[in-house]
C-alpha positions as CSV (number, residue, x, y, z in Angstrom):
1,M,4.1,87.9,158.5
2,T,4.7,86.0,161.7
3,T,7.5,87.3,163.9
4,N,9.9,84.8,165.5
5,T,10.3,85.5,169.2
6,R,12.3,82.4,170.1
7,K,15.4,83.0,172.2
8,A,18.3,80.7,172.8
9,D,19.3,79.7,176.3
10,H,23.0,79.7,175.4
11,P,25.1,81.9,173.1
12,V,24.5,80.8,169.4
13,S,24.3,82.5,166.1
14,D,20.9,84.2,165.6
15,I,20.4,82.0,162.5
16,F,19.5,79.0,164.6
17,P,16.5,80.3,166.6
18,A,15.5,82.5,163.7
19,R,15.0,79.6,161.3
20,W,11.6,77.9,161.5
21,S,9.2,76.1,159.2
22,P,6.2,78.3,158.1
23,R,3.4,77.0,155.9
24,A,2.3,80.3,154.5
25,F,4.1,81.1,151.3
26,T,3.6,84.0,148.9
27,E,3.2,82.9,145.3
28,A,6.7,84.3,144.5
29,T,8.9,82.2,142.2
30,I,12.4,81.1,142.9
31,S,15.1,81.1,140.2
32,E,17.0,78.0,139.3
33,N,20.1,79.8,140.4
34,D,18.7,80.6,143.9
35,L,17.6,77.0,144.3
36,Q,21.0,75.7,143.2
37,T,22.6,77.9,145.9
38,I,20.4,76.2,148.5
39,L,21.3,72.8,147.2
40,E,25.0,73.7,147.0
41,A,24.9,74.3,150.8
42,A,23.5,70.8,151.3
43,R,26.3,69.4,149.2
44,W,28.8,70.4,151.9
45,A,27.2,68.5,154.8
46,P,29.5,66.1,156.7
47,S,29.3,62.5,155.6
48,A,30.6,59.1,156.9
49,F,33.4,57.7,154.7
50,N,32.6,60.7,152.4
51,A,29.9,58.6,150.9
52,Q,27.6,61.6,150.4
53,P,24.4,59.5,150.1
54,W,21.9,62.3,150.0
55,R,19.9,62.9,146.8
56,F,17.6,65.7,146.0
57,I,14.9,65.7,143.4
58,Y,13.4,69.1,142.8
59,T,10.6,70.8,140.8
60,L,9.8,74.5,140.5
61,R,6.1,75.5,140.5
62,G,4.9,75.3,136.9
63,D,7.4,72.6,135.8
64,A,6.1,69.5,134.2
65,A,7.1,67.5,137.3
66,W,5.2,69.8,139.7
67,D,1.8,68.2,139.6
68,A,3.0,64.6,140.2
69,I,5.3,65.6,143.1
70,L,2.7,67.9,144.7
71,G,0.0,65.2,144.1
72,A,2.1,62.6,146.1
73,L,1.9,64.8,149.2
74,L,-0.9,64.0,151.6
75,P,-4.0,66.2,150.9
76,F,-3.4,68.2,154.1
77,N,0.1,69.2,152.9
78,Q,-1.1,69.9,149.4
79,T,-3.5,72.6,150.8
80,W,-0.5,74.9,151.7
81,A,2.5,73.5,149.8
82,K,0.8,74.3,146.5
83,T,1.9,78.0,146.8
84,A,5.5,77.2,147.5
85,S,8.1,78.2,144.9
86,A,9.8,74.8,144.8
87,L,9.4,71.3,146.1
88,V,12.5,69.3,147.0
89,I,12.4,65.6,147.7
90,V,15.1,64.3,150.1
91,A,16.2,60.7,149.5
92,S,19.4,58.8,150.2
93,E,21.3,55.9,148.7
94,T,21.4,52.9,151.0
95,K,24.6,51.3,149.6
96,M,28.2,52.6,149.4
97,V,31.6,51.4,148.3
98,P,33.9,51.9,151.3
99,P,37.4,53.4,150.8
100,G,39.8,50.8,149.4
101,K,37.0,48.4,148.5
102,T,35.3,47.5,145.2
103,E,32.0,46.0,146.4
104,A,29.1,48.0,147.6
105,V,27.9,47.4,151.2
106,D,25.0,48.7,153.3
107,N,25.6,52.3,154.4
108,G,24.4,52.3,158.0
109,S,24.6,56.1,158.3
110,H,22.8,57.1,155.1
111,T,19.8,58.5,157.0
112,F,22.0,60.4,159.5
113,D,24.0,62.0,156.6
114,A,20.8,62.9,154.7
115,G,19.5,64.6,157.8
116,A,22.6,66.6,158.1
117,A,22.3,67.7,154.4
118,W,18.7,68.7,155.0
119,G,19.8,70.9,157.9
120,Y,22.4,72.7,155.7
121,L,19.7,73.1,153.0
122,A,17.3,74.6,155.6
123,L,19.8,77.0,157.0
124,Q,20.9,78.2,153.5
125,A,17.3,78.7,152.5
126,H,16.9,81.0,155.5
127,I,20.1,82.8,154.8
128,S,19.0,83.3,151.2
129,G,15.7,84.9,152.3
130,F,13.5,81.8,151.7
131,A,11.7,79.5,154.1
132,A,11.9,75.7,154.0
133,H,9.4,73.4,155.5
134,A,10.1,69.7,155.5
135,M,7.2,67.2,155.5
136,A,7.0,63.5,156.2
137,G,3.4,63.5,155.0
138,F,3.5,62.0,151.6
139,D,2.5,58.7,149.9
140,K,5.8,56.9,149.5
141,D,4.7,54.7,146.6
142,A,3.3,57.7,144.7
143,M,6.3,59.8,145.4
144,A,8.7,57.0,144.4
145,K,6.9,56.8,141.1
146,A,6.8,60.6,140.6
147,V,10.6,60.9,141.1
148,N,11.5,57.6,139.4
149,L,13.3,56.4,142.6
150,P,16.1,54.0,141.8
151,E,16.9,50.7,143.5
152,N,18.8,51.0,146.8
153,H,17.4,54.5,147.5
154,V,14.9,55.5,150.1
155,L,12.7,58.6,150.5
156,H,12.9,60.7,153.7
157,A,11.0,64.0,153.3
158,S,9.6,66.5,150.9
159,V,10.5,70.1,151.4
160,A,8.5,73.2,150.4
161,I,10.6,76.2,149.7
162,G,9.3,79.7,149.1
163,K,9.0,83.3,150.4
164,Q,7.3,83.4,153.7
165,G,3.8,85.0,153.5
166,D,1.3,86.1,156.0
167,A,-0.7,83.6,158.0
168,S,-3.9,84.9,156.4
169,L,-2.8,83.2,153.1
170,L,-3.4,79.8,154.8
171,P,-6.7,77.9,155.1
172,E,-8.4,79.2,158.3
173,A,-7.8,76.0,160.2
174,L,-4.0,76.4,159.8
175,Q,-3.7,80.1,160.6
176,A,-3.4,79.8,164.3
177,R,-0.7,77.2,163.9
178,E,1.5,79.5,161.9
179,V,4.0,80.3,164.8
180,P,7.6,79.2,165.4
181,S,7.5,75.9,167.4
182,P,9.3,75.8,170.8
183,R,12.4,73.7,171.5
184,H,13.2,71.5,174.5
185,P,15.9,73.0,176.7
186,V,19.4,71.6,176.4
187,G,19.0,69.8,179.7
188,Q,16.3,67.6,178.3
189,I,18.3,66.5,175.2
190,A,21.9,66.4,176.3
191,F,23.3,64.4,179.2
192,H,26.8,64.5,180.7
193,G,28.2,61.0,180.9
194,G,25.0,59.0,180.0
195,F,21.2,59.0,180.1
196,K,19.7,59.7,183.4
197,S,17.6,57.0,185.0
């Protein structure tokens, strides 16, 4: 199994640099209860106006829905995601009813909130001993059909969840890429008082 050697530049909980997105999964299963714990963490993400626009559609390997959801991934992602224990599709509702109102309006922060929920999901998966790898590589039309996406909802990502395996489980072309990715230093992403020109 790949060892994570990432180090933070400033004091943070070890959970942050330790969490990464492997592609190598063992063929271990995940129980419905364990997956519900991971989704429960996502439920507690912060949300503008408490709209909670995130939506998760999931399937466990072997379920009736598995083939359609896996099949909507791009072929490259299918090659490794097929051994994951679960696939979770992240979507969000684009409309909300603001507090004190009765009519639905566009929710300008639905994507921001869904991203926060994904972050909570990823951290809880790590805490629970699983790995979570989010993918943007899927056919949106095929996935919308596979999950019966309602009106006023959009798809954001598919997430493979499973027990991390050794890189040797991957197709040879992917084995060398099975390492934790680096992060930009804080000085490249955070600016005191405004962007630097």
